[in-house]
N, CA, C and O atoms as a GROMACS GRO file, in nm:
protein
  608
    1MET      N    1   0.085  -0.117   0.000
    1MET     CA    2   0.000   0.000   0.000
    1MET      C    3   0.090   0.123   0.000
    1MET      O    4   0.187   0.128   0.075
    2ALA      N    5   0.059   0.220  -0.080
    2ALA     CA    6   0.139   0.341  -0.093
    2ALA      C    7   0.099   0.445   0.011
    2ALA      O    8  -0.011   0.439   0.066
    3LEU      N    9   0.189   0.539   0.036
    3LEU     CA   10   0.155   0.654   0.119
    3LEU      C   11   0.041   0.730   0.052
    3LEU      O   12   0.030   0.733  -0.070
    4ARG      N   13  -0.041   0.791   0.133
    4ARG     CA   14  -0.151   0.872   0.081
    4ARG      C   15  -0.117   1.018   0.103
    4ARG      O   16  -0.113   1.064   0.217
    5LEU      N   17  -0.092   1.090  -0.004
    5LEU     CA   18  -0.053   1.230   0.002
    5LEU      C   19  -0.175   1.320  -0.004
    5LEU      O   20  -0.267   1.294  -0.081
    6SER      N   21  -0.175   1.425   0.076
    6SER     CA   22  -0.284   1.521   0.068
    6SER      C   23  -0.268   1.604  -0.058
    6SER      O   24  -0.158   1.614  -0.114
    7THR      N   25  -0.377   1.665  -0.103
    7THR     CA   26  -0.372   1.755  -0.217
    7THR      C   27  -0.277   1.870  -0.187
    7THR      O   28  -0.201   1.912  -0.275
    8GLY      N   29  -0.281   1.922  -0.066
    8GLY     CA   30  -0.192   2.030  -0.026
    8GLY      C   31  -0.046   1.991  -0.035
    8GLY      O   32   0.038   2.071  -0.076
    9MET      N   33  -0.015   1.866   0.002
    9MET     CA   34   0.124   1.819  -0.006
    9MET      C   35   0.168   1.807  -0.151
    9MET      O   36   0.278   1.849  -0.187
   10ARG      N   37   0.082   1.749  -0.234
   10ARG     CA   38   0.117   1.735  -0.377
   10ARG      C   39   0.143   1.872  -0.438
   10ARG      O   40   0.237   1.889  -0.516
   11ASN      N   41   0.060   1.970  -0.405
   11ASN     CA   42   0.079   2.106  -0.457
   11ASN      C   43   0.207   2.169  -0.404
   11ASN      O   44   0.278   2.236  -0.479
   12ALA      N   45   0.238   2.148  -0.276
   12ALA     CA   46   0.360   2.204  -0.217
   12ALA      C   47   0.484   2.145  -0.282
   12ALA      O   48   0.582   2.216  -0.305
   13LEU      N   49   0.481   2.015  -0.312
   13LEU     CA   50   0.596   1.950  -0.374
   13LEU      C   51   0.619   1.998  -0.517
   13LEU      O   52   0.729   1.985  -0.570
   14LEU      N   53   0.516   2.054  -0.580
   14LEU     CA   54   0.530   2.109  -0.714
   14LEU      C   55   0.601   2.245  -0.712
   14LEU      O   56   0.649   2.292  -0.815
   15GLY      N   57   0.605   2.306  -0.595
   15GLY     CA   58   0.670   2.437  -0.582
   15GLY      C   59   0.821   2.424  -0.570
   15GLY      O   60   0.878   2.321  -0.607
   16THR      N   61   0.884   2.528  -0.519
   16THR     CA   62   1.030   2.530  -0.512
   16THR      C   63   1.085   2.486  -0.377
   16THR      O   64   1.206   2.466  -0.365
   17ASN      N   65   1.000   2.469  -0.275
   17ASN     CA   66   1.048   2.425  -0.145
   17ASN      C   67   1.070   2.275  -0.143
   17ASN      O   68   0.983   2.199  -0.186
   18PRO      N   69   1.186   2.231  -0.095
   18PRO     CA   70   1.211   2.087  -0.087
   18PRO      C   71   1.133   2.023   0.028
   18PRO      O   72   1.091   2.091   0.122
   19PHE      N   73   1.114   1.892   0.020
   19PHE     CA   74   1.044   1.814   0.121
   19PHE      C   75   1.095   1.845   0.261
   19PHE      O   76   1.017   1.865   0.353
   20LYS      N   77   1.227   1.849   0.276
   20LYS     CA   78   1.290   1.874   0.406
   20LYS      C   79   1.239   2.004   0.467
   20LYS      O   80   1.215   2.011   0.588
   21THR      N   81   1.222   2.106   0.385
   21THR     CA   82   1.174   2.236   0.432
   21THR      C   83   1.024   2.233   0.460
   21THR      O   84   0.978   2.287   0.560
   22ILE      N   85   0.948   2.169   0.372
   22ILE     CA   86   0.803   2.163   0.386
   22ILE      C   87   0.762   2.097   0.518
   22ILE      O   88   0.666   2.140   0.582
   23PHE      N   89   0.836   1.992   0.558
   23PHE     CA   90   0.798   1.917   0.679
   23PHE      C   91   0.885   1.948   0.801
   23PHE      O   92   0.874   1.878   0.902
   24ALA      N   93   0.971   2.050   0.794
   24ALA     CA   94   1.056   2.087   0.908
   24ALA      C   95   0.969   2.120   1.028
   24ALA      O   96   0.876   2.200   1.020
   25GLY      N   97   1.001   2.058   1.141
   25GLY     CA   98   0.928   2.086   1.264
   25GLY      C   99   0.790   2.023   1.271
   25GLY      O  100   0.707   2.067   1.350
   26GLY      N  101   0.765   1.921   1.189
   26GLY     CA  102   0.634   1.854   1.190
   26GLY      C  103   0.622   1.750   1.302
   26GLY      O  104   0.712   1.735   1.384
   27VAL      N  105   0.510   1.681   1.304
   27VAL     CA  106   0.485   1.575   1.402
   27VAL      C  107   0.412   1.458   1.335
   27VAL      O  108   0.354   1.472   1.227
   28ILE      N  109   0.417   1.344   1.401
   28ILE     CA  110   0.345   1.225   1.356
   28ILE      C  111   0.242   1.190   1.462
   28ILE      O  112   0.276   1.176   1.579
   29ASP      N  113   0.116   1.175   1.422
   29ASP     CA  114   0.014   1.120   1.510
   29ASP      C  115  -0.014   0.978   1.462
   29ASP      O  116  -0.036   0.954   1.344
   30VAL      N  117  -0.014   0.885   1.557
   30VAL     CA  118  -0.039   0.744   1.528
   30VAL      C  119  -0.177   0.708   1.583
   30VAL      O  120  -0.210   0.740   1.697
   31TYR      N  121  -0.256   0.641   1.499
   31TYR     CA  122  -0.395   0.610   1.531
   31TYR      C  123  -0.422   0.461   1.532
   31TYR      O  124  -0.352   0.382   1.468
   32GLY      N  125  -0.526   0.424   1.604
   32GLY     CA  126  -0.585   0.291   1.594
   32GLY      C  127  -0.716   0.307   1.520
   32GLY      O  128  -0.788   0.404   1.542
   33GLY      N  129  -0.747   0.213   1.434
   33GLY     CA  130  -0.871   0.224   1.357
   33GLY      C  131  -0.841   0.218   1.209
   33GLY      O  132  -0.732   0.179   1.168
   34THR      N  133  -0.940   0.256   1.130
   34THR     CA  134  -0.930   0.246   0.984
   34THR      C  135  -0.865   0.372   0.927
   34THR      O  136  -0.908   0.484   0.956
   35GLN      N  137  -0.763   0.352   0.845
   35GLN     CA  138  -0.697   0.464   0.778
   35GLN      C  139  -0.793   0.528   0.680
   35GLN      O  140  -0.861   0.458   0.605
   36PRO      N  141  -0.801   0.662   0.678
   36PRO     CA  142  -0.888   0.729   0.581
   36PRO      C  143  -0.847   0.696   0.437
   36PRO      O  144  -0.733   0.659   0.411
   37THR      N  145  -0.942   0.709   0.347
   37THR     CA  146  -0.916   0.683   0.206
   37THR      C  147  -0.816   0.781   0.149
   37THR      O  148  -0.740   0.746   0.059
   38SER      N  149  -0.815   0.904   0.199
   38SER     CA  150  -0.727   1.010   0.149
   38SER      C  151  -0.671   1.089   0.266
   38SER      O  152  -0.736   1.101   0.370
   39ALA      N  153  -0.550   1.143   0.250
   39ALA     CA  154  -0.494   1.232   0.351
   39ALA      C  155  -0.568   1.365   0.357
   39ALA      O  156  -0.543   1.446   0.446
   40ASP      N  157  -0.660   1.389   0.264
   40ASP     CA  158  -0.748   1.507   0.268
   40ASP      C  159  -0.865   1.486   0.364
   40ASP      O  160  -0.932   1.582   0.404
   41ASP      N  161  -0.890   1.361   0.401
   41ASP     CA  162  -1.005   1.327   0.485
   41ASP      C  163  -0.976   1.351   0.633
   41ASP      O  164  -0.861   1.359   0.676
   42VAL      N  165  -1.084   1.362   0.711
   42VAL     CA  166  -1.074   1.376   0.856
   42VAL      C  167  -1.009   1.250   0.914
   42VAL      O  168  -1.022   1.141   0.859
   43GLU      N  169  -0.941   1.265   1.026
   43GLU     CA  170  -0.876   1.154   1.093
   43GLU      C  171  -0.982   1.056   1.148
   43GLU      O  172  -1.085   1.098   1.199
   44ASN      N  173  -0.955   0.926   1.135
   44ASN     CA  174  -1.044   0.821   1.185
   44ASN      C  175  -0.978   0.751   1.302
   44ASN      O  176  -0.856   0.746   1.312
   45GLY      N  177  -1.059   0.697   1.392
   45GLY     CA  178  -1.008   0.615   1.501
   45GLY      C  179  -0.961   0.696   1.620
   45GLY      O  180  -0.995   0.814   1.635
   46THR      N  181  -0.882   0.631   1.703
   46THR     CA  182  -0.833   0.690   1.827
   46THR      C  183  -0.687   0.730   1.811
   46THR      O  184  -0.603   0.651   1.768
   47LYS      N  185  -0.657   0.856   1.847
   47LYS     CA  186  -0.516   0.899   1.846
   47LYS      C  187  -0.449   0.833   1.966
   47LYS      O  188  -0.485   0.858   2.081
   48LEU      N  189  -0.350   0.749   1.936
   48LEU     CA  190  -0.283   0.673   2.041
   48LEU      C  191  -0.156   0.740   2.092
   48LEU      O  192  -0.121   0.728   2.209
   49ILE      N  193  -0.087   0.812   2.002
   49ILE     CA  194   0.042   0.870   2.040
   49ILE      C  195   0.079   0.982   1.944
   49ILE      O  196   0.045   0.977   1.826
   50ARG      N  197   0.147   1.081   1.995
   50ARG     CA  198   0.205   1.187   1.910
   50ARG      C  199   0.357   1.173   1.920
   50ARG      O  200   0.414   1.172   2.029
   51ILE      N  201   0.419   1.162   1.804
   51ILE     CA  202   0.565   1.149   1.797
   51ILE      C  203   0.625   1.288   1.774
   51ILE      O  204   0.590   1.357   1.679
   52THR      N  205   0.715   1.326   1.865
   52THR     CA  206   0.787   1.453   1.856
   52THR      C  207   0.936   1.424   1.877
   52THR      O  208   0.974   1.308   1.894
   53ALA      N  209   1.017   1.526   1.876
   53ALA     CA  210   1.159   1.508   1.907
   53ALA      C  211   1.172   1.484   2.057
   53ALA      O  212   1.134   1.567   2.139
   54SER      N  213   1.227   1.368   2.092
   54SER     CA  214   1.252   1.328   2.231
   54SER      C  215   1.129   1.335   2.320
   54SER      O  216   1.139   1.367   2.439
   55SER      N  217   1.011   1.305   2.264
   55SER     CA  218   0.884   1.306   2.338
   55SER      C  219   0.852   1.443   2.397
   55SER      O  220   0.772   1.453   2.491
   56GLY      N  221   0.913   1.547   2.344
   56GLY     CA  222   0.895   1.680   2.400
   56GLY      C  223   0.759   1.741   2.368
   56GLY      O  224   0.693   1.701   2.272
   57ALA      N  225   0.720   1.837   2.449
   57ALA     CA  226   0.594   1.909   2.427
   57ALA      C  227   0.605   1.986   2.296
   57ALA      O  228   0.709   2.043   2.265
   58PHE      N  229   0.496   1.988   2.221
   58PHE     CA  230   0.494   2.051   2.091
   58PHE      C  231   0.374   2.144   2.082
   58PHE      O  232   0.264   2.109   2.125
   59THR      N  233   0.396   2.261   2.024
   59THR     CA  234   0.289   2.356   1.995
   59THR      C  235   0.294   2.384   1.846
   59THR      O  236   0.397   2.426   1.793
   60ALA      N  237   0.183   2.362   1.779
   60ALA     CA  238   0.176   2.387   1.634
   60ALA      C  239   0.220   2.528   1.603
   60ALA      O  240   0.184   2.623   1.672
   61GLY      N  241   0.300   2.541   1.496
   61GLY     CA  242   0.348   2.671   1.453
   61GLY      C  243   0.482   2.710   1.512
   61GLY      O  244   0.541   2.810   1.470
   62THR      N  245   0.531   2.634   1.610
   62THR     CA  246   0.666   2.656   1.663
   62THR      C  247   0.750   2.534   1.628
   62THR      O  248   0.697   2.425   1.609
   63THR      N  249   0.880   2.552   1.620
   63THR     CA  250   0.966   2.439   1.582
   63THR      C  251   1.016   2.359   1.702
   63THR      O  252   1.078   2.254   1.684
   64THR      N  253   0.990   2.406   1.823
   64THR     CA  254   1.036   2.336   1.942
   64THR      C  255   0.980   2.194   1.945
   64THR      O  256   0.859   2.174   1.946
   65ASN      N  257   1.070   2.097   1.948
   65ASN     CA  258   1.038   1.953   1.955
   65ASN      C  259   0.970   1.898   1.831
   65ASN      O  260   0.916   1.788   1.835
   66GLY      N  261   0.971   1.973   1.722
   66GLY     CA  262   0.920   1.922   1.596
   66GLY      C  263   1.022   1.828   1.532
   66GLY      O  264   1.141   1.832   1.566
   67LEU      N  265   0.976   1.745   1.442
   67LEU     CA  266   1.061   1.646   1.375
   67LEU      C  267   1.127   1.706   1.251
   67LEU      O  268   1.070   1.793   1.185
   68ASN      N  269   1.247   1.660   1.222
   68ASN     CA  270   1.320   1.710   1.107
   68ASN      C  271   1.382   1.596   1.028
   68ASN      O  272   1.406   1.487   1.080
   69PHE      N  273   1.406   1.623   0.901
   69PHE     CA  274   1.468   1.527   0.811
   69PHE      C  275   1.610   1.568   0.781
   69PHE      O  276   1.646   1.686   0.791
   70GLY      N  277   1.692   1.470   0.744
   70GLY     CA  278   1.828   1.496   0.699
   70GLY      C  279   1.827   1.535   0.553
   70GLY      O  280   1.722   1.569   0.498
   71ASP      N  281   1.942   1.531   0.491
   71ASP     CA  282   1.952   1.565   0.349
   71ASP      C  283   1.910   1.446   0.262
   71ASP      O  284   1.937   1.332   0.298
   72PRO      N  285   1.844   1.474   0.151
   72PRO     CA  286   1.800   1.364   0.062
   72PRO      C  287   1.920   1.297  -0.007
   72PRO      O  288   2.023   1.359  -0.033
   73ALA      N  289   1.900   1.169  -0.036
   73ALA     CA  290   2.001   1.093  -0.111
   73ALA      C  291   1.931   0.985  -0.192
   73ALA      O  292   1.850   0.910  -0.137
   74ASN      N  293   1.960   0.977  -0.320
   74ASN     CA  294   1.907   0.873  -0.408
   74ASN      C  295   1.754   0.865  -0.405
   74ASN      O  296   1.698   0.756  -0.407
   75GLY      N  297   1.687   0.980  -0.402
   75GLY     CA  298   1.542   0.983  -0.408
   75GLY      C  299   1.471   0.957  -0.276
   75GLY      O  300   1.349   0.946  -0.273
   76ALA      N  301   1.548   0.946  -0.167
   76ALA     CA  302   1.488   0.920  -0.036
   76ALA      C  303   1.540   1.024   0.064
   76ALA      O  304   1.649   1.078   0.050
   77ILE      N  305   1.458   1.049   0.164
   77ILE     CA  306   1.498   1.139   0.272
   77ILE      C  307   1.459   1.073   0.403
   77ILE      O  308   1.346   1.027   0.418
   78ALA      N  309   1.553   1.068   0.498
   78ALA     CA  310   1.531   0.998   0.625
   78ALA      C  311   1.527   1.097   0.740
   78ALA      O  312   1.566   1.213   0.726
   79LYS      N  313   1.481   1.050   0.853
   79LYS     CA  314   1.477   1.134   0.972
   79LYS      C  315   1.617   1.184   1.003
   79LYS      O  316   1.715   1.117   0.971
   80ALA      N  317   1.626   1.300   1.066
   80ALA     CA  318   1.755   1.355   1.104
   80ALA      C  319   1.822   1.258   1.202
   80ALA      O  320   1.762   1.219   1.302
   81VAL      N  321   1.945   1.221   1.172
   81VAL     CA  322   2.016   1.118   1.249
   81VAL      C  323   2.026   1.156   1.397
   81VAL      O  324   2.011   1.069   1.484
   82ALA      N  325   2.050   1.281   1.428
   82ALA     CA  326   2.072   1.323   1.566
   82ALA      C  327   1.943   1.329   1.649
   82ALA      O  328   1.950   1.338   1.771
   83GLU      N  329   1.827   1.323   1.585
   83GLU     CA  330   1.701   1.334   1.658
   83GLU      C  331   1.650   1.198   1.706
   83GLU      O  332   1.666   1.096   1.640
   84ILE      N  333   1.588   1.201   1.822
   84ILE     CA  334   1.515   1.085   1.874
   84ILE      C  335   1.368   1.115   1.853
   84ILE      O  336   1.313   1.208   1.912
   85TRP      N  337   1.302   1.034   1.768
   85TRP     CA  338   1.160   1.051   1.741
   85TRP      C  339   1.084   0.958   1.835
   85TRP      O  340   1.093   0.836   1.823
   86SER      N  341   1.010   1.015   1.929
   86SER     CA  342   0.939   0.933   2.027
   86SER      C  343   0.818   1.007   2.083
   86SER      O  344   0.800   1.127   2.060
   87GLY      N  345   0.738   0.933   2.154
   87GLY     CA  346   0.621   0.992   2.218
   87GLY      C  347   0.569   0.904   2.329
   87GLY      O  348   0.602   0.785   2.336
   88LEU      N  349   0.488   0.960   2.416
   88LEU     CA  350   0.425   0.886   2.526
   88LEU      C  351   0.284   0.849   2.486
   88LEU      O  352   0.210   0.931   2.432
   89GLY      N  353   0.246   0.726   2.513
   89GLY     CA  354   0.113   0.678   2.480
   89GLY      C  355   0.004   0.766   2.541
   89GLY      O  356   0.007   0.794   2.661
   90LEU      N  357  -0.091   0.808   2.458
   90LEU     CA  358  -0.204   0.890   2.503
   90LEU      C  359  -0.326   0.804   2.534
   90LEU      O  360  -0.408   0.839   2.618
   91ALA      N  361  -0.336   0.691   2.463
   91ALA     CA  362  -0.448   0.597   2.480
   91ALA      C  363  -0.394   0.458   2.453
   91ALA      O  364  -0.297   0.442   2.379
   92ALA      N  365  -0.458   0.358   2.510
   92ALA     CA  366  -0.417   0.220   2.486
   92ALA      C  367  -0.486   0.168   2.361
   92ALA      O  368  -0.604   0.195   2.338
   93GLY      N  369  -0.411   0.093   2.280
   93GLY     CA  370  -0.469   0.036   2.161
   93GLY      C  371  -0.364  -0.016   2.067
   93GLY      O  372  -0.244  -0.016   2.098
   94THR      N  373  -0.409  -0.062   1.950
   94THR     CA  374  -0.320  -0.115   1.847
   94THR      C  375  -0.305  -0.012   1.736
   94THR      O  376  -0.404   0.030   1.675
   95ALA      N  377  -0.180   0.028   1.711
   95ALA     CA  378  -0.151   0.126   1.606
   95ALA      C  379  -0.175   0.063   1.470
   95ALA      O  380  -0.126  -0.047   1.442
   96THR      N  381  -0.251   0.132   1.384
   96THR     CA  382  -0.281   0.080   1.251
   96THR      C  383  -0.245   0.176   1.138
   96THR      O  384  -0.221   0.132   1.026
   97TRP      N  385  -0.240   0.306   1.166
   97TRP     CA  386  -0.204   0.404   1.063
   97TRP      C  387  -0.150   0.530   1.129
   97TRP      O  388  -0.168   0.553   1.248
   98PHE      N  389  -0.081   0.613   1.048
   98PHE     CA  390  -0.025   0.737   1.098
   98PHE      C  391  -0.053   0.851   1.002
   98PHE      O  392  -0.082   0.830   0.884
   99ARG      N  393  -0.044   0.972   1.055
   99ARG     CA  394  -0.050   1.092   0.972
   99ARG      C  395   0.068   1.180   1.011
   99ARG      O  396   0.085   1.215   1.128
  100PHE      N  397   0.150   1.216   0.912
  100PHE     CA  398   0.262   1.308   0.933
  100PHE      C  399   0.213   1.447   0.894
  100PHE      O  400   0.175   1.470   0.779
  101TYR      N  401   0.216   1.539   0.989
  101TYR     CA  402   0.168   1.675   0.968
  101TYR      C  403   0.285   1.771   0.951
  101TYR      O  404   0.388   1.755   1.016
  102ALA      N  405   0.269   1.869   0.863
  102ALA     CA  406   0.362   1.981   0.858
  102ALA      C  407   0.350   2.056   0.991
  102ALA      O  408   0.262   2.026   1.071
  103ASN      N  409   0.437   2.151   1.013
  103ASN     CA  410   0.447   2.221   1.141
  103ASN      C  411   0.318   2.287   1.187
  103ASN      O  412   0.299   2.305   1.308
  104ASP      N  413   0.228   2.324   1.097
  104ASP     CA  414   0.103   2.389   1.139
  104ASP      C  415   0.000   2.290   1.192
  104ASP      O  416  -0.099   2.332   1.252
  105VAL      N  417   0.020   2.159   1.172
  105VAL     CA  418  -0.069   2.053   1.220
  105VAL      C  419  -0.215   2.084   1.190
  105VAL      O  420  -0.297   2.096   1.281
  106ALA      N  421  -0.247   2.096   1.063
  106ALA     CA  422  -0.385   2.120   1.020
  106ALA      C  423  -0.461   1.988   1.022
  106ALA      O  424  -0.437   1.900   0.939
  107THR      N  425  -0.553   1.974   1.116
  107THR     CA  426  -0.631   1.851   1.131
  107THR      C  427  -0.766   1.868   1.063
  107THR      O  428  -0.802   1.977   1.018
  108GLY      N  429  -0.841   1.759   1.057
  108GLY     CA  430  -0.973   1.761   0.997
  108GLY      C  431  -0.965   1.751   0.845
  108GLY      O  432  -0.857   1.739   0.788
  109ALA      N  433  -1.080   1.755   0.782
  109ALA     CA  434  -1.086   1.745   0.636
  109ALA      C  435  -1.029   1.871   0.574
  109ALA      O  436  -1.064   1.982   0.614
  110SER      N  437  -0.939   1.855   0.476
  110SER     CA  438  -0.877   1.970   0.411
  110SER      C  439  -0.808   1.928   0.283
  110SER      O  440  -0.742   1.825   0.278
  111THR      N  441  -0.824   2.010   0.179
  111THR     CA  442  -0.750   1.986   0.054
  111THR      C  443  -0.630   2.079   0.044
  111THR      O  444  -0.558   2.075  -0.056
  112THR      N  445  -0.608   2.162   0.144
  112THR     CA  446  -0.492   2.251   0.143
  112THR      C  447  -0.388   2.215   0.249
  112THR      O  448  -0.274   2.261   0.241
  113ALA      N  449  -0.424   2.134   0.347
  113ALA     CA  450  -0.330   2.094   0.453
  113ALA      C  451  -0.216   2.012   0.394
  113ALA      O  452  -0.236   1.933   0.302
  114ILE      N  453  -0.097   2.031   0.448
  114ILE     CA  454   0.021   1.958   0.400
  114ILE      C  455   0.049   1.846   0.499
  114ILE      O  456   0.090   1.870   0.612
  115ARG      N  457   0.026   1.723   0.453
  115ARG     CA  458   0.038   1.604   0.538
  115ARG      C  459   0.033   1.480   0.451
  115ARG      O  460  -0.002   1.487   0.333
  116PHE      N  461   0.069   1.367   0.509
  116PHE     CA  462   0.055   1.239   0.440
  116PHE      C  463   0.027   1.130   0.541
  116PHE      O  464   0.064   1.140   0.658
  117ASP      N  465  -0.038   1.024   0.494
  117ASP     CA  466  -0.078   0.910   0.577
  117ASP      C  467  -0.004   0.786   0.532
  117ASP      O  468   0.044   0.777   0.419
  118GLY      N  469   0.004   0.690   0.622
  118GLY     CA  470   0.058   0.560   0.587
  118GLY      C  471   0.013   0.456   0.688
  118GLY      O  472  -0.042   0.488   0.793
  119SER      N  473   0.038   0.332   0.654
  119SER     CA  474  -0.001   0.222   0.743
  119SER      C  475   0.108   0.195   0.846
  119SER      O  476   0.225   0.229   0.826
  120VAL      N  477   0.068   0.132   0.956
  120VAL     CA  478   0.160   0.096   1.064
  120VAL      C  479   0.150  -0.055   1.086
  120VAL      O  480   0.041  -0.111   1.088
  121SER      N  481   0.264  -0.119   1.101
  121SER     CA  482   0.270  -0.262   1.131
  121SER      C  483   0.408  -0.291   1.190
  121SER      O  484   0.488  -0.200   1.213
  122THR      N  485   0.436  -0.418   1.213
  122THR     CA  486   0.569  -0.457   1.259
  122THR      C  487   0.661  -0.485   1.140
  122THR      O  488   0.783  -0.490   1.156
  123SER      N  489   0.604  -0.502   1.020
  123SER     CA  490   0.683  -0.517   0.897
  123SER      C  491   0.593  -0.494   0.777
  123SER      O  492   0.472  -0.514   0.784
  124GLY      N  493   0.652  -0.452   0.667
  124GLY     CA  494   0.579  -0.436   0.542
  124GLY      C  495   0.487  -0.315   0.534
  124GLY      O  496   0.405  -0.307   0.442
  125ALA      N  497   0.500  -0.220   0.626
  125ALA     CA  498   0.416  -0.100   0.625
  125ALA      C  499   0.503   0.022   0.598
  125ALA      O  500   0.625   0.011   0.588
  126GLN      N  501   0.439   0.137   0.585
  126GLN     CA  502   0.515   0.260   0.568
  126GLN      C  503   0.584   0.302   0.698
  126GLN      O  504   0.688   0.367   0.696
  127LEU      N  505   0.526   0.265   0.812
  127LEU     CA  506   0.587   0.289   0.942
  127LEU      C  507   0.590   0.156   1.015
  127LEU      O  508   0.487   0.106   1.060
  128ASN      N  509   0.709   0.099   1.027
  128ASN     CA  510   0.726  -0.029   1.095
  128ASN      C  511   0.774  -0.003   1.237
  128ASN      O  512   0.874   0.066   1.259
  129MET      N  513   0.702  -0.059   1.333
  129MET     CA  514   0.735  -0.043   1.474
  129MET      C  515   0.768  -0.179   1.533
  129MET      O  516   0.721  -0.281   1.483
  130SER      N  517   0.848  -0.182   1.640
  130SER     CA  518   0.881  -0.310   1.703
  130SER      C  519   0.757  -0.375   1.762
  130SER      O  520   0.748  -0.497   1.770
  131SER      N  521   0.661  -0.292   1.803
  131SER     CA  522   0.532  -0.342   1.852
  131SER      C  523   0.427  -0.238   1.816
  131SER      O  524   0.452  -0.117   1.825
  132THR      N  525   0.310  -0.283   1.776
  132THR     CA  526   0.200  -0.191   1.746
  132THR      C  527   0.109  -0.170   1.866
  132THR      O  528   0.011  -0.096   1.858
  133SER      N  529   0.142  -0.233   1.977
  133SER     CA  530   0.064  -0.218   2.099
  133SER      C  531   0.110  -0.092   2.173
  133SER      O  532   0.226  -0.082   2.214
  134ILE      N  533   0.019   0.002   2.190
  134ILE     CA  534   0.050   0.128   2.258
  134ILE      C  535  -0.014   0.125   2.396
  134ILE      O  536  -0.130   0.089   2.412
  135THR      N  537   0.065   0.165   2.496
  135THR     CA  538   0.021   0.168   2.635
  135THR      C  539   0.024   0.312   2.684
  135THR      O  540   0.118   0.386   2.653
  136VAL      N  541  -0.076   0.352   2.758
  136VAL     CA  542  -0.082   0.488   2.812
  136VAL      C  543   0.043   0.516   2.896
  136VAL      O  544   0.077   0.438   2.985
  137GLY      N  545   0.110   0.627   2.865
  137GLY     CA  546   0.227   0.669   2.941
  137GLY      C  547   0.357   0.603   2.903
  137GLY      O  548   0.463   0.648   2.946
  138ALA      N  549   0.353   0.497   2.823
  138ALA     CA  550   0.476   0.428   2.782
  138ALA      C  551   0.537   0.498   2.661
  138ALA      O  552   0.464   0.548   2.574
  139THR      N  553   0.669   0.500   2.655
  139THR     CA  554   0.739   0.564   2.544
  139THR      C  555   0.750   0.470   2.425
  139THR      O  556   0.785   0.353   2.439
  140THR      N  557   0.718   0.523   2.308
  140THR     CA  558   0.739   0.453   2.181
  140THR      C  559   0.839   0.536   2.102
  140THR      O  560   0.826   0.658   2.092
  141THR      N  561   0.939   0.467   2.046
  141THR     CA  562   1.043   0.535   1.969
  141THR      C  563   1.041   0.488   1.825
  141THR      O  564   1.025   0.369   1.798
  142ILE      N  565   1.057   0.581   1.733
  142ILE     CA  566   1.068   0.551   1.590
  142ILE      C  567   1.217   0.558   1.557
  142ILE      O  568   1.275   0.667   1.547
  143ASP      N  569   1.279   0.442   1.539
  143ASP     CA  570   1.424   0.436   1.516
  143ASP      C  571   1.463   0.478   1.375
  143ASP      O  572   1.570   0.537   1.355
  144SER      N  573   1.379   0.448   1.278
  144SER     CA  574   1.410   0.489   1.140
  144SER      C  575   1.280   0.528   1.070
  144SER      O  576   1.174   0.471   1.096
  145PHE      N  577   1.292   0.625   0.982
  145PHE     CA  578   1.178   0.671   0.905
  145PHE      C  579   1.233   0.737   0.780
  145PHE      O  580   1.323   0.821   0.788
  146SER      N  581   1.180   0.699   0.665
  146SER     CA  582   1.222   0.765   0.543
  146SER      C  583   1.104   0.779   0.449
  146SER      O  584   1.009   0.702   0.451
  147TYR      N  585   1.114   0.881   0.366
  147TYR     CA  586   1.016   0.908   0.263
  147TYR      C  587   1.087   0.892   0.130
  147TYR      O  588   1.191   0.953   0.106
  148ILE      N  589   1.030   0.810   0.044
  148ILE     CA  590   1.088   0.789  -0.089
  148ILE      C  591   1.003   0.868  -0.187
  148ILE      O  592   0.882   0.848  -0.197
  149ASN      N  593   1.067   0.959  -0.259
  149ASN     CA  594   0.997   1.042  -0.355
  149ASN      C  595   0.941   0.954  -0.466
  149ASN      O  596   1.018   0.888  -0.537
  150PRO      N  597   0.809   0.952  -0.484
  150PRO     CA  598   0.751   0.865  -0.586
  150PRO      C  599   0.788   0.914  -0.726
  150PRO      O  600   0.805   1.033  -0.750
  151ALA      N  601   0.798   0.819  -0.818
  151ALA     CA  602   0.823   0.856  -0.958
  151ALA      C  603   0.706   0.938  -1.008
  151ALA      O  604   0.593   0.917  -0.964
  152SER      N  605   0.732   1.031  -1.099
  152SER     CA  606   0.625   1.118  -1.147
  152SER      C  607   0.526   1.044  -1.233
  152SER      O  608   0.429   1.103  -1.282
   0.00000   0.00000   0.00000
């Protein structure tokens, strides 16, 4: 299954700003439930965890504790090596999908929001975790994450 890009993200990638800049200081929300058909759609299910830099508090529109990417190589861009991407469980459940938000964290239905969705599993998904079981208050860490620029 491919990543689901929002209309806003597709439009942003057509501009002159690189992916690294577009998603600088963003966050990942991980959900339990059914992944929406499109990243333009409202979020479905229960938000289980928010991934930030070192599980730090995050406020939309500021870069403090937002996630960053390194430099692209061979059509792929990975999380910044020096950052620890993690979060504390907000609700108990099984992680099934995620949404990566740009720094403004525009939630709800939108064709202008810059974000993308993907599936979560222990293997074969866009976001592979050592365990998909999320516990309230427990730390979950994302050791590796990369975005591969799709062929046009």
